[in-house]
C-alpha positions as CSV (number, residue, x, y, z in Angstrom):
1,M,-32.4,31.4,-13.7
2,N,-29.4,31.8,-16.1
3,I,-26.4,29.3,-16.7
4,V,-24.1,31.2,-14.3
5,D,-26.7,31.0,-11.5
6,R,-27.2,27.4,-12.3
7,H,-23.8,26.3,-12.1
8,K,-23.4,27.9,-8.9
9,L,-26.3,26.1,-7.5
10,I,-25.2,22.6,-8.8
11,L,-21.7,23.1,-7.1
12,K,-23.5,24.1,-4.0
13,K,-25.8,21.1,-4.0
14,L,-22.8,19.0,-5.1
15,E,-20.9,20.3,-1.9
16,E,-23.7,19.8,0.3
17,E,-24.8,16.5,-0.7
18,G,-21.9,14.6,-2.3
19,F,-24.0,13.8,-5.7
20,V,-26.6,15.5,-7.7
21,K,-28.9,13.5,-9.9
22,V,-30.1,15.0,-13.6
23,N,-33.7,14.4,-13.2
24,E,-33.9,16.1,-9.8
25,L,-31.6,19.1,-11.0
26,S,-34.0,19.6,-14.2
27,K,-37.3,19.7,-12.1
28,E,-35.9,22.0,-9.4
29,F,-34.6,24.2,-11.8
30,N,-37.6,23.9,-14.2
31,V,-35.4,23.3,-17.1
32,S,-35.0,20.4,-19.6
33,L,-32.8,17.1,-19.2
34,V,-30.5,18.2,-22.1
35,T,-30.1,21.6,-20.7
36,I,-28.7,19.9,-17.5
37,R,-26.6,17.5,-19.2
38,K,-25.0,19.9,-20.9
39,D,-24.4,22.2,-17.8
40,L,-22.7,19.0,-16.2
41,K,-20.8,18.5,-19.2
42,L,-19.4,22.2,-19.2
43,L,-18.6,21.9,-15.3
44,E,-17.0,18.4,-16.0
45,E,-14.6,20.1,-18.7
46,R,-13.7,22.8,-16.1
47,K,-12.7,19.5,-13.6
48,L,-15.4,20.7,-11.4
49,L,-17.4,17.5,-11.1
50,F,-17.6,14.1,-12.6
51,R,-20.5,12.6,-14.6
52,S,-21.6,9.1,-14.1
53,H,-25.0,7.4,-15.0
54,G,-27.5,10.1,-14.7
55,K,-25.8,12.2,-11.9
56,A,-22.4,13.8,-11.1
57,I,-20.0,13.5,-8.0
58,P,-17.3,15.6,-7.1
59,A,-14.2,13.9,-8.5
60,N,-13.3,11.3,-10.6
61,P,-13.4,7.9,-8.8
62,Y,-11.5,5.8,-11.0
63,I,-7.7,5.8,-10.1
64,A,-4.7,5.1,-12.6
65,E,-1.7,3.1,-11.9
66,N,1.2,4.5,-10.9
67,S,4.5,3.2,-9.7
68,V,5.7,2.6,-6.0
69,N,8.2,5.2,-6.6
70,I,5.4,7.8,-7.4
71,K,2.9,6.7,-4.7
72,E,5.3,6.7,-1.8
73,K,5.7,10.7,-2.4
74,I,1.8,11.1,-2.0
75,H,0.6,11.6,1.4
76,P,3.8,10.8,3.2
77,Q,3.4,12.3,6.7
78,E,-0.3,10.6,6.6
79,K,1.4,7.2,5.9
80,N,4.0,7.6,8.6
81,K,1.4,8.1,11.3
82,I,-0.9,5.1,9.8
83,A,2.2,3.2,9.8
84,I,3.2,3.8,13.6
85,A,-0.5,2.8,14.7
86,A,-0.2,-0.3,12.7
87,A,2.7,-1.5,14.1
88,A,1.3,-1.0,17.7
89,T,-1.3,-3.8,16.9
90,L,1.4,-6.3,16.7
91,E,1.6,-8.8,19.6
92,P,4.3,-11.7,20.4
93,H,3.9,-14.8,18.4
94,D,2.1,-12.9,15.7
95,C,2.1,-14.7,12.3
96,I,1.2,-11.8,9.7
97,I,0.6,-11.4,6.0
98,I,2.2,-7.7,4.8
99,A,0.4,-7.1,1.3
100,S,1.8,-5.0,-1.3
101,G,1.9,-0.8,-1.7
102,T,3.5,2.3,-0.2
103,S,1.5,2.4,3.0
104,V,2.5,-1.3,3.9
105,I,6.3,-0.5,3.2
106,E,6.3,2.4,5.5
107,F,4.5,0.2,8.1
108,A,7.7,-2.5,7.7
109,R,10.0,0.4,8.6
110,H,8.4,0.9,11.9
111,I,8.1,-2.9,12.9
112,K,10.3,-3.7,15.9
113,P,11.4,-7.2,16.6
114,I,8.9,-8.9,18.8
115,E,9.1,-12.5,20.5
116,G,8.1,-15.2,17.8
117,L,6.9,-12.8,14.8
118,T,6.6,-14.3,11.4
119,V,6.3,-12.3,8.5
120,L,5.2,-13.3,5.2
121,T,5.0,-10.5,2.3
122,A,4.4,-10.3,-1.2
123,S,6.5,-6.7,-1.3
124,L,10.1,-7.4,-2.4
125,N,10.8,-4.0,-0.4
126,T,9.3,-5.1,2.8
127,A,11.0,-8.1,2.7
128,I,14.4,-6.2,2.4
129,I,13.4,-3.9,5.1
130,L,12.5,-6.6,7.4
131,A,15.4,-8.8,6.8
132,E,17.7,-6.5,8.6
133,H,15.9,-8.0,11.9
134,N,17.6,-11.3,12.6
135,E,14.8,-12.0,15.3
136,I,11.9,-11.5,12.8
137,D,11.3,-14.6,10.6
138,V,10.4,-13.3,7.2
139,M,9.2,-15.3,4.2
140,Q,9.1,-14.0,0.7
141,L,6.1,-15.0,-1.6
142,G,7.2,-16.6,-4.8
143,G,5.8,-15.4,-8.2
144,N,5.7,-12.9,-11.0
145,V,7.2,-9.6,-10.2
146,R,5.2,-6.5,-10.9
147,S,7.7,-3.6,-11.8
148,S,5.4,-1.0,-10.7
149,S,4.6,-2.4,-7.1
150,S,7.8,-4.4,-6.7
151,S,5.8,-7.2,-5.5
152,V,4.5,-10.5,-6.5
153,V,1.6,-12.0,-7.9
154,G,0.3,-14.9,-9.7
155,P,-0.8,-18.5,-9.2
156,I,2.6,-19.8,-7.6
157,A,2.3,-16.7,-4.8
158,E,-1.4,-17.8,-4.4
159,K,-0.8,-21.5,-4.0
160,M,2.0,-20.9,-1.5
161,L,-0.7,-18.7,0.9
162,T,-2.9,-22.3,1.0
163,E,-0.1,-23.6,3.1
164,F,-0.2,-21.5,6.2
165,T,-2.7,-19.6,8.5
166,F,-2.0,-16.1,10.0
167,T,-3.2,-13.9,12.9
168,K,-3.5,-10.6,10.6
169,L,-3.3,-9.6,7.3
170,F,-2.0,-6.0,6.9
171,L,-3.3,-4.5,3.2
172,G,-2.7,-1.6,1.4
173,V,-5.6,-0.5,-1.3
174,D,-5.7,2.0,-4.2
175,G,-9.6,2.4,-3.6
176,I,-12.2,1.9,-0.7
177,D,-16.0,2.3,-1.6
178,L,-18.5,1.6,0.7
179,E,-20.7,0.0,-2.0
180,F,-18.2,-1.6,-4.1
181,G,-15.6,-2.3,-1.7
182,L,-12.0,-2.4,-1.6
183,T,-10.1,-2.0,-5.0
184,T,-6.5,-2.3,-6.5
185,T,-5.6,-1.2,-10.3
186,S,-4.6,-4.7,-10.9
187,S,-6.9,-7.8,-11.3
188,M,-3.9,-10.2,-10.5
189,E,-3.0,-8.2,-7.2
190,A,-6.6,-8.1,-6.4
191,S,-6.7,-12.2,-7.0
192,L,-3.4,-12.5,-4.7
193,N,-5.2,-10.1,-2.0
194,K,-8.3,-12.5,-2.2
195,Q,-6.3,-15.4,-1.3
196,M,-4.5,-13.5,1.8
197,I,-7.9,-12.6,3.0
198,K,-8.7,-16.3,3.2
199,A,-5.4,-17.2,4.7
200,A,-5.9,-14.5,7.7
201,H,-7.7,-14.3,10.7
202,K,-7.8,-10.7,11.1
203,I,-7.8,-7.8,8.1
204,I,-6.4,-4.8,8.8
205,V,-6.6,-2.0,6.2
206,L,-3.7,0.6,6.0
207,A,-5.4,3.5,3.8
208,D,-4.9,7.6,3.9
209,S,-8.3,9.3,3.6
210,S,-7.7,9.8,-0.3
211,K,-8.5,6.3,-0.7
212,F,-12.1,6.4,0.1
213,S,-14.9,7.2,-2.4
214,K,-12.0,5.7,-4.9
215,K,-12.1,2.6,-7.3
216,G,-9.4,0.5,-9.0
217,F,-9.9,-2.0,-11.7
218,G,-9.6,-5.1,-9.5
219,R,-12.4,-5.9,-6.8
220,I,-10.7,-7.5,-3.2
221,C,-13.7,-7.9,-1.1
222,G,-16.7,-5.9,0.3
223,I,-16.2,-3.9,3.4
224,D,-18.2,-6.6,5.6
225,E,-14.8,-8.3,5.3
226,V,-12.8,-6.0,6.7
227,D,-12.1,-5.9,10.8
228,H,-10.1,-2.9,11.1
229,I,-9.2,0.1,8.9
230,I,-6.3,2.5,10.0
231,T,-6.5,6.0,8.5
232,D,-5.8,9.7,8.9
233,A,-8.0,12.5,10.1
234,G,-8.8,13.7,6.4
235,I,-11.8,10.9,6.7
236,D,-15.0,12.9,6.1
237,E,-17.7,12.3,8.7
238,K,-20.1,10.7,6.8
239,T,-17.7,8.0,5.7
240,K,-16.5,7.6,9.5
241,E,-20.0,7.2,10.8
242,R,-21.0,4.7,7.8
243,L,-17.7,2.4,8.6
244,I,-19.0,2.4,12.3
245,E,-22.4,1.4,11.6
246,L,-21.2,-1.5,9.4
247,G,-19.0,-2.8,12.4
248,V,-15.4,-2.0,11.2
249,E,-13.1,-0.9,13.9
250,L,-11.6,2.3,12.9
251,T,-8.5,3.9,14.0
252,I,-7.8,8.0,13.2
253,V,-4.3,9.1,13.7
């Protein structure tokens, strides 16, 4: 088998199974491990796969941090649909936390005044949007302001969360990996999100389908701590089935 045929078969197998292993390819193609590693290196250089620990996957799962101004331009239609579905979960007298990120900012734009609604948020943009409604009691977390996300983090914000209890947390994330869990690109933001989870009765994640199989630097929690994920129709069938198996309520818009 020549190199072109090997590469075609590697990419076909990758598409069908979601990953390929070096040792399995070596046996299947009857070539050395060194040859397979060279094949994968060449394919990676062409941006056709990502090598990781003796295997290859379709794309780089690691996320680089972008500012909120850049992120809000990514998948705007999906985020709008997700936000509408999230707003429909609100009930009279809810006391909710809204974390940070473009998905939850879009969610804030769709919140209508509901009797007795109280909102605590880390996001400066979210607070400004909701402050237009006199009927909504809005509380802004204090702390260090992250310019990239226009939100607060740090020990002051974390300490403030210990003084309250909430019915729901609406959480935006940078990555969802079924094994590693929810992640964000900031360790300080991940730490604050952990405190938010402790303070809330129900954890609702707002994430467009591009966030699945991605990882950020800071781990927030495992999938087992999530109650509800709202995402778009781009989610793949295997991920969908696995989330349902894990007992996560899934809303696809």
